N, C-alpha and C positions, 0 to 999 in steps of 0.2 A: 519528573513525569510530564507527560503532555498527554490530556485526554481531549479528545476530539468529538464534542457531544454537539456539533451543528446542524447544517439542513438535510440532512443524510442523502442530497445529493450525489451521484457519484462524481461529477466534474468539480465540486466543491470540496470533497475529500480527498480527490486526486491533489488539487492544489494547494490544500493544508499541508498534505504531508511533503509533499515536494518541497515547499515554502520553510515546514518545520522539524523536520525530523534529523536534519542536520544539527541541530540545536541541542538533541538529546545527549547527554553526556555519558562517558563510559559505565554500564551497570542500569543506566536509566530506561525507562520503559516510554513506550508509544503505542496510546489505546485511541481504537475507533470503537465508538459505540454505532450499534445498528447497522453492520457493516450487510446484514442482511437485507436490505433494503436494496442492494445490487441486483436483485432477482424481481424486483418491484419497477412496472414501466410508470408509473407516477414520479418516480425518482432516479430517471435516465436509466432503468437498467432493464432486465429482461435475460429470460434462461439463455447461453450461450453469444449475449451479445456484446459485442469488443467495448472497450473504454468504458467498462464498471468499473467497482472498485475490485471487485474479487478477482476479476482478471488483470487489474493493475498490478494486484499483489502475487499472482501467480508468477507474472512476468518478472516482478522484482525479485522474487524466490530463484526464479530459475538464473537469474543474473547473479546473484549472489553466489549460486551454488558453481558456476562456473567462474568465477574470478576467485574463489576460496580453491578449486582445482587447480587454477593455475598458479597462485600463491604456493599452495601444496607442494608442485612441481618446481618450484625455483624459476617461473616464468617471469615472475612479478620482483 
């Protein structure tokens, strides 16, 4: 399990995720505390602002759906 309870800055959360997520073993959990800060300008956030943690996870999820679809269709 990895629990990110860091600075709450979007760039820091994204950096941590990009460097630590690969260490999560099968069945493991990656948790980020206070992702809601993505909506606060003091933490590099704001409503619909790109490069905030919430947007990063939306894109991550979209890419995973795409990869799973390709795998299920036998393209990977």
